[in-house]
Structures are given as C-alpha cells and as structure tokens.
C-alpha positions as CSV (number, residue, x, y, z in Angstrom):
1,M,16.1,100.8,-52.1
2,S,19.1,103.0,-52.9
3,L,18.9,106.0,-55.2
4,E,22.5,107.1,-54.8
5,P,23.6,108.9,-58.0
6,H,26.6,108.2,-60.2
7,R,29.5,110.3,-59.0
8,A,29.8,112.1,-62.3
9,L,26.3,113.7,-61.6
10,D,27.0,114.5,-58.0
11,S,28.5,118.0,-58.5
12,A,27.9,120.6,-55.8
13,P,25.6,123.4,-56.7
14,A,27.3,126.7,-57.8
15,P,27.1,129.8,-55.6
16,G,24.7,131.5,-58.0
17,D,22.3,128.5,-58.3
18,R,20.2,129.2,-55.2
19,E,17.7,131.7,-56.6
20,R,17.0,129.9,-59.8
21,W,16.8,126.5,-58.0
22,H,14.2,127.9,-55.6
23,R,12.2,129.4,-58.5
24,L,12.1,125.9,-60.1
25,L,10.9,124.4,-56.8
26,D,8.3,127.2,-56.4
27,A,6.9,126.1,-59.8
28,L,6.1,122.6,-58.5
29,D,2.4,122.2,-57.4
30,P,2.0,119.5,-54.7
31,D,-1.7,119.0,-55.7
32,E,-0.7,118.4,-59.3
33,L,2.1,116.1,-58.3
34,T,-0.2,114.2,-56.1
35,E,-2.8,113.5,-58.8
36,T,-0.1,112.4,-61.2
37,F,1.3,110.1,-58.4
38,L,-2.2,108.6,-57.8
39,A,-2.6,107.8,-61.4
40,L,0.6,105.8,-61.3
41,V,0.4,104.2,-57.9
42,T,-3.0,102.6,-58.4
43,T,-1.5,100.5,-61.2
44,V,1.1,99.0,-58.8
45,P,0.5,95.4,-57.8
46,G,-0.5,95.6,-54.1
47,Y,-2.3,98.9,-54.7
48,D,-4.7,97.7,-57.4
49,P,-7.3,97.9,-56.0
50,P,-6.1,100.4,-53.4
51,P,-5.9,98.6,-49.9
52,I,-6.5,102.0,-48.2
53,P,-9.0,104.8,-49.1
54,V,-7.9,106.9,-52.1
55,S,-8.5,109.9,-49.8
56,E,-5.7,108.6,-47.5
57,L,-3.4,108.0,-50.5
58,R,-4.1,111.6,-51.6
59,R,-3.5,113.0,-48.1
60,T,-0.1,111.3,-47.5
61,G,0.9,111.8,-51.1
62,R,0.4,115.5,-50.9
63,L,2.3,115.7,-47.5
64,S,5.1,113.6,-49.1
65,F,5.6,116.0,-52.0
66,I,5.4,119.1,-49.7
67,T,8.1,117.5,-47.5
68,L,10.3,116.4,-50.4
69,I,10.1,119.9,-51.9
70,D,11.1,121.4,-48.5
71,G,13.9,118.9,-48.3
72,L,15.2,120.0,-51.8
73,R,15.2,123.6,-50.7
74,A,17.2,122.8,-47.6
75,G,19.6,120.5,-49.4
76,G,18.3,117.3,-47.7
77,F,16.7,116.2,-44.5
78,G,18.5,116.9,-41.2
79,E,16.0,115.1,-39.0
80,A,13.2,112.5,-39.0
81,V,10.4,113.1,-41.5
82,P,7.0,112.6,-39.8
83,V,5.2,111.8,-43.1
84,A,7.7,109.0,-43.8
85,T,6.7,107.4,-40.4
86,D,3.1,108.0,-41.2
87,V,3.3,106.2,-44.6
88,G,5.5,103.3,-43.3
89,V,3.2,102.6,-40.3
90,S,-0.1,103.0,-42.2
91,R,1.0,100.8,-45.1
92,A,2.3,98.1,-42.8
93,R,-1.1,98.1,-41.0
94,A,-2.9,97.9,-44.3
95,G,-0.9,94.8,-45.2
96,I,0.7,96.3,-48.2
97,P,3.8,94.2,-49.2
98,L,7.1,96.0,-48.8
99,P,8.1,95.6,-52.5
100,A,4.8,97.2,-53.5
101,L,5.5,100.1,-51.0
102,M,9.0,100.6,-52.4
103,T,7.6,100.6,-56.0
104,A,5.0,103.2,-55.0
105,I,7.7,105.4,-53.4
106,R,9.9,105.2,-56.5
107,N,7.0,106.9,-58.3
108,D,7.5,109.9,-56.0
109,F,10.9,110.3,-57.5
110,T,9.6,109.8,-61.0
111,V,6.9,112.3,-60.7
112,L,9.1,114.8,-58.9
113,W,11.9,114.5,-61.5
114,E,9.6,114.8,-64.5
115,A,8.0,117.9,-63.0
116,L,11.4,119.5,-62.3
117,T,12.5,118.9,-65.9
118,R,9.3,120.3,-67.3
119,A,9.6,123.5,-65.2
120,A,13.2,124.0,-66.4
121,D,14.2,125.6,-69.7
122,A,17.2,124.9,-71.9
123,D,19.5,127.2,-69.9
124,D,18.8,125.1,-66.7
125,A,20.3,121.9,-67.9
126,E,23.6,122.3,-66.0
127,L,21.7,123.6,-62.9
128,I,19.6,120.4,-63.0
129,V,22.7,118.2,-63.3
130,R,24.3,120.0,-60.3
131,H,21.3,119.3,-58.2
132,T,20.7,115.7,-59.2
133,G,22.7,114.4,-56.2
134,I,20.5,116.5,-53.8
135,V,17.3,115.2,-55.4
136,L,18.5,111.6,-55.2
137,R,19.8,111.9,-51.7
138,T,16.6,113.6,-50.5
139,V,14.3,111.0,-52.0
140,D,16.7,108.2,-50.8
141,D,16.5,109.5,-47.2
142,Y,12.7,109.6,-47.4
143,V,12.7,106.0,-48.7
144,H,14.9,104.7,-46.0
145,Q,12.9,106.5,-43.2
146,T,9.7,105.0,-44.6
147,E,11.2,101.5,-44.9
148,R,12.5,101.7,-41.3
149,A,9.1,102.8,-40.0
150,Y,7.4,100.0,-42.0
151,A,9.8,97.3,-40.7
152,A,9.4,98.5,-37.1
153,E,5.6,98.5,-37.4
154,R,5.6,95.0,-38.9
155,E,7.6,93.8,-36.0
156,R,5.2,95.4,-33.5
157,M,2.4,93.8,-35.4
158,R,4.1,90.4,-35.1
159,E,4.6,90.9,-31.4
160,E,1.0,92.0,-30.9
161,A,-0.3,89.0,-32.9
162,A,2.0,86.6,-30.9
163,S,0.8,88.2,-27.6
164,V,-2.9,87.7,-28.7
165,R,-2.2,84.1,-29.7
166,Q,-0.5,83.4,-26.4
167,G,-3.5,84.9,-24.5
168,L,-5.9,82.6,-26.5
169,I,-3.7,79.6,-25.9
170,A,-3.5,80.4,-22.2
171,A,-7.3,80.5,-22.1
172,L,-7.5,77.0,-23.4
173,F,-5.4,75.8,-20.4
174,Q,-6.6,78.2,-17.7
175,D,-10.2,79.2,-18.3
176,P,-13.3,77.0,-17.9
177,Q,-13.8,74.8,-20.9
178,P,-14.7,77.2,-23.8
179,L,-18.1,76.9,-25.4
180,D,-18.2,75.9,-29.0
181,Q,-18.3,79.4,-30.5
182,R,-15.4,80.6,-28.2
183,L,-13.5,77.5,-29.2
184,Q,-14.1,78.2,-32.9
185,D,-12.9,81.8,-32.4
186,I,-9.7,80.6,-30.8
187,A,-9.2,78.0,-33.6
188,D,-9.6,80.7,-36.3
189,A,-7.1,83.0,-34.6
190,L,-4.6,80.1,-34.2
191,G,-5.1,78.9,-37.8
192,I,-6.1,75.4,-36.7
193,P,-9.5,73.8,-37.4
194,A,-11.3,73.4,-34.1
195,R,-11.6,69.6,-34.5
196,A,-8.3,69.0,-36.2
197,R,-6.2,66.1,-35.0
198,L,-3.4,67.4,-32.9
199,V,0.1,66.3,-31.9
200,V,0.8,67.4,-28.4
201,L,4.4,67.3,-27.0
202,V,5.7,68.2,-23.6
203,A,9.2,68.6,-22.3
204,A,10.2,69.1,-18.7
205,G,13.2,70.5,-16.9
206,N,16.5,70.3,-18.8
207,D,14.8,68.7,-21.8
208,I,12.9,72.0,-22.6
209,S,15.7,73.6,-24.5
210,A,15.9,70.7,-27.0
211,L,12.2,70.9,-27.7
212,R,12.5,74.7,-28.3
213,V,15.3,74.2,-30.9
214,A,13.2,71.5,-32.6
215,V,10.1,73.8,-32.7
216,S,12.3,76.6,-34.2
217,E,13.5,74.3,-36.9
218,L,10.0,73.3,-37.8
219,E,8.8,76.9,-38.0
220,R,11.8,77.8,-40.2
221,A,10.7,74.9,-42.5
222,G,7.2,76.4,-42.8
223,G,5.5,74.5,-40.0
224,R,3.1,76.2,-37.5
225,V,3.7,75.1,-33.9
226,H,2.1,76.8,-30.8
227,T,3.7,76.6,-27.4
228,H,2.6,77.2,-23.8
229,H,4.3,76.9,-20.4
230,L,2.5,74.4,-18.2
231,G,4.1,74.7,-14.8
232,D,7.6,73.5,-15.1
233,A,7.1,72.1,-18.6
234,L,6.8,73.4,-22.1
235,V,3.8,72.3,-24.2
236,A,4.1,72.3,-28.0
237,F,1.1,71.4,-30.2
238,A,0.3,71.5,-33.9
239,Q,-2.2,70.1,-36.3
240,R,-1.3,66.6,-37.6
241,V,-0.5,66.7,-41.3
242,E,0.6,64.1,-43.7
243,L,3.4,65.3,-45.9
244,P,5.3,62.2,-47.1
245,G,8.9,62.8,-48.1
246,S,8.8,66.5,-47.0
247,R,11.3,68.2,-44.8
248,L,8.5,68.9,-42.3
249,E,7.8,65.1,-42.1
250,A,11.5,64.4,-41.5
251,L,11.7,67.0,-38.8
252,G,8.5,65.7,-37.2
253,R,9.9,62.2,-37.1
254,G,13.0,63.6,-35.4
255,L,10.9,64.9,-32.6
256,L,10.4,61.4,-31.4
257,D,14.1,61.2,-30.7
258,L,13.7,63.9,-28.0
259,R,13.1,63.2,-24.3
260,I,9.4,64.4,-24.4
261,G,6.0,63.1,-23.6
262,A,4.0,62.7,-26.9
263,V,0.2,62.3,-27.3
264,A,-2.0,62.2,-30.3
265,E,-5.3,64.1,-29.6
266,E,-8.1,63.2,-31.9
267,S,-10.8,65.5,-30.6
268,G,-9.1,68.8,-31.5
269,L,-8.7,71.9,-29.3
270,A,-11.4,70.7,-26.9
271,G,-9.1,67.9,-25.8
272,L,-5.9,69.9,-25.7
273,R,-5.8,70.6,-22.0
274,R,-6.3,66.9,-21.2
275,A,-3.8,65.7,-23.8
276,A,-1.2,68.2,-22.5
277,A,-1.6,67.0,-18.9
278,T,-1.2,63.4,-20.1
279,A,1.9,64.3,-22.2
280,R,3.4,66.1,-19.2
281,E,2.9,63.0,-17.0
282,L,4.5,60.9,-19.7
283,A,7.5,63.2,-20.0
284,L,8.0,63.0,-16.2
285,L,8.2,59.2,-16.5
286,L,11.5,59.4,-18.3
287,G,14.4,58.3,-16.2
288,P,18.1,59.3,-16.3
289,G,19.7,57.9,-19.4
290,E,16.4,57.1,-21.2
291,T,16.1,58.4,-24.7
292,G,13.3,59.0,-27.1
293,A,9.7,60.1,-26.7
294,M,7.5,58.6,-24.0
295,T,4.4,57.8,-26.0
296,W,1.2,56.3,-24.6
297,D,2.1,52.8,-25.9
298,R,5.5,53.0,-24.3
299,G,4.4,54.6,-21.0
300,W,0.8,53.7,-20.2
301,A,1.7,50.8,-17.8
302,R,4.4,52.9,-16.1
303,L,1.9,55.8,-15.7
304,A,-0.8,53.4,-14.3
305,A,1.7,52.1,-11.8
306,R,2.6,55.6,-10.7
307,R,-1.0,56.5,-10.2
308,L,-1.8,53.3,-8.3
309,V,1.2,53.8,-6.0
310,A,0.0,57.3,-5.3
311,T,-3.2,55.9,-4.0
312,G,-1.4,53.6,-1.6
313,N,-2.0,50.4,-3.6
314,P,0.8,47.9,-3.0
315,L,0.5,46.5,-6.6
316,L,2.8,43.5,-6.4
317,A,3.6,43.2,-2.7
318,D,2.0,39.7,-2.6
319,V,3.9,38.6,-5.7
320,D,7.2,39.8,-4.3
321,G,6.5,38.1,-1.0
322,A,5.8,34.8,-2.7
323,L,8.8,34.9,-4.9
324,A,11.0,35.8,-2.0
325,A,10.4,32.3,-0.6
326,C,12.2,30.8,-3.6
327,G,15.9,30.5,-4.0
328,E,17.6,33.4,-5.8
329,A,18.3,31.3,-8.9
330,E,14.7,30.0,-9.2
331,R,13.3,33.4,-8.7
332,A,15.4,34.8,-11.5
333,R,14.3,32.1,-13.9
334,L,10.6,32.4,-13.0
335,E,10.6,36.2,-13.3
336,E,12.6,36.0,-16.6
337,A,10.0,33.6,-18.0
338,A,7.1,35.7,-16.9
339,R,8.5,39.0,-18.2
340,S,9.4,37.4,-21.6
341,Y,6.0,35.9,-22.0
342,L,4.3,39.2,-21.1
343,R,6.5,40.9,-23.8
344,T,6.0,38.3,-26.6
345,G,2.6,36.8,-25.7
346,S,3.9,33.5,-27.1
347,V,5.4,30.4,-25.4
348,G,7.3,29.5,-28.5
349,A,8.7,33.0,-29.0
350,S,9.7,33.3,-25.3
351,A,11.3,29.8,-25.4
352,A,13.4,30.9,-28.4
353,E,14.3,34.2,-26.7
354,L,15.5,32.4,-23.6
355,F,17.1,29.5,-25.4
356,C,15.0,26.8,-23.6
357,H,12.5,24.2,-24.7
358,R,8.8,25.2,-24.9
359,N,7.9,22.7,-22.2
360,T,10.5,24.2,-19.9
361,L,9.1,27.7,-20.5
362,A,5.5,26.4,-19.9
363,N,6.6,24.7,-16.7
364,R,8.2,27.9,-15.4
365,L,5.0,29.9,-16.1
366,R,2.9,27.3,-14.3
367,R,5.3,27.3,-11.3
368,F,5.1,31.2,-11.2
369,A,1.3,31.0,-11.1
370,E,1.3,28.4,-8.4
371,L,3.7,30.4,-6.2
372,T,2.2,33.9,-6.7
373,G,-1.5,33.2,-7.5
374,V,-1.0,35.4,-10.6
375,D,-1.0,33.6,-13.9
376,P,0.9,35.4,-16.7
377,T,-1.1,33.6,-19.3
378,V,-4.4,35.0,-18.1
379,P,-4.8,38.6,-19.4
380,E,-6.8,39.9,-16.4
381,Q,-4.1,38.6,-14.0
382,A,-1.2,39.4,-16.3
383,A,-2.3,43.1,-16.3
384,R,-1.1,43.4,-12.7
385,L,2.3,42.2,-13.7
386,V,2.5,44.5,-16.7
387,V,1.7,47.5,-14.6
388,G,3.7,46.5,-11.5
389,W,6.9,45.8,-13.5
390,A,6.6,48.8,-15.8
C-alpha cells in the first residue's frame, strides 16, 4: 500500500512551524487513538471476530500510535520500527489475510489524521498542509515495514510447515509401520485421507528433473503433490481424484509420458512404502530409448524376470537350448509365432498379424511345444515364456 501524497501538498514545513506542530502532536492521546482504532478495526473482514485477543490489539495499537507520533516529531523514521515487526509477525501467525492487515493499518492513518485536524484550529490549516507529506511518508514507512515483516514471517511459516510435512513423510518410509492413530495424524497433516487411493510415481537418475518439473506444474495448477527421496530416486505421491476435463486431469495424463515407475495404491498411506518400492523397481526397468511410464501392466513380467534371475533361476535355459538345435530360419519362425500368440491370445489374430494361414500358425505353435516342452497355448506353461521374454 502506498500513501505517497500529491506533490502539491508535499511542501516543506516552515522554520517557525516546529513549536506549534509539536503542540499539536502533544495534544494527541495514544489511549484515545487506540480505542477509536479498535472500534474501526473490529469491523474489518478478517478481524470480525478478532482472530487475536482484543488485549493484544490494544497493546500493539497503542504502541503503534506512540511510535507514529514519535516519527511525526522526528520528521519520519530513520531506522527499523520494532512495533511494525511485532504487528507483521503476530498477524501472520494469527492467519490474518494480508488485505485485512493492510485495511487495518489504513485505519491508523485515518484515526491519526482526524485527531490532528480536530486538535488544530483555523489558523493551523496551512501548517497541516505543510506537514501532510511528513504524515503520509511516516505512515507509509510504517506500512511497508509491517508488510515486509508479515511477508517474511509467512515465508518462515511455509518453510516450517514444509519441514514438518517432510519429516512426517520420512516417517512413513523410515519408521516402523505407524499405528492407526499415528497414521491418521500424519494423514491430517498432509491433507490426505488416511485410506485415500493414491497415485505413486518414482523417477530415478537423470529422469528425476522431468518429474520435478511436472510436479511443479501440478502444484501451480492447484494440485497437492508430496515428494520424498528414496535412495537415488524421487517419489511423488498424491490422492487420486477424478476431475474430467480439468487442467489437473490433463497434467496428470501427461505424467504417463515421463520415464517413471507408476503404481496405483488402493490401501492409502499404509501401503505407501510398499507402493513406492514397487514403483522404484518399475522405474529402474526402463532401458535407454524407452519412453513413457512403466506401469504394473507394462512391467510386471519384466520385474518378475529380474527377481527370478536374481535368485539364480535360469528361466528359459532349457527352451533356448532346445531352440538352438533348430536351423536359424526355423527358430525365428517358431519364436515369432509363439511371441505373437502370447501377445494376442488368438490363433486367428496371430495368423493375420504374421500374414500366414491359421493352420500354419497352429502347426508352428505345436512344433514349438514339441521341441521345448513348453506349450504357448497352455497358460501355466506360457507364463514362463511371458516372464522369460519380458
């Protein structure tokens, strides 16, 4: 808020003004000014009802008027004003909106100016005009100092809240599984129902920066996304919401274009740690040049293969050995037929895909089963191929 005066009113005080100006200021009663201010401020939206005790409003109001009167005596403030910091910080902590605070402070000027004009007589008109600039600049400086203190405190509050949230999120990943009440407390602090369905996304390595940018865009659009570093990966999670046609929905769909692991967690925060670990494993499955999110549907077989290999299971060693006995051309045809059938689940669809007759496709599948001992048309046996070739 700026209270800078019109230049025509900004005349310098005359040499003989000092004594009379100080007598006018001596006539101002801080207690009376404060009571007038309180009657006005409690009608301001944001102060009605008062969000802080009236005794606190009275205390800081009185200090403000004493400080303003001292500033008018000195021709302005030459340094920081402690009460401005006090008011800015306390109102920020009380959750008073900035527009409401600025309106309240304007009442300081209104009350002060009306009291000055009441104390003056007809001969003081030109004196008042010559000091208008000082009054406006003094109040304006007080306003700006209060506003700066308010803004700085709000930023500290945001940082504190973010720090608390990050600590609670870290507890979900690092502490023993929280009990129901603790989980509910964390959910309340994060603004997520404890059993809400979640979307859990994880990016690893060089893919982290793209996920960070996407999260920022979602938050600017009004979304609420929480993040946590899990080793060399970044976890982002949010409550699943259905907002058809909204910008948030469009941004959410865009996330699936990123190189991330993506998991839908139905059990809420209790399952977050498990879901994040799975999403991280899915993200690490992405190979060079691959694009888009690695979802469970897309990556489950690859993930199963990785885990089986880690246990020393040869997976398809026997199949590969049997196919190696074929000629190169026959092996290519048999594998092509088996892979196509596993993908389509239909002899007719695979035959069309490979531009061959249904009988030809069926014969190749039969030949594959005879050679390898694994029949692609039997689900229990086909599972080995799905996982091994993932």
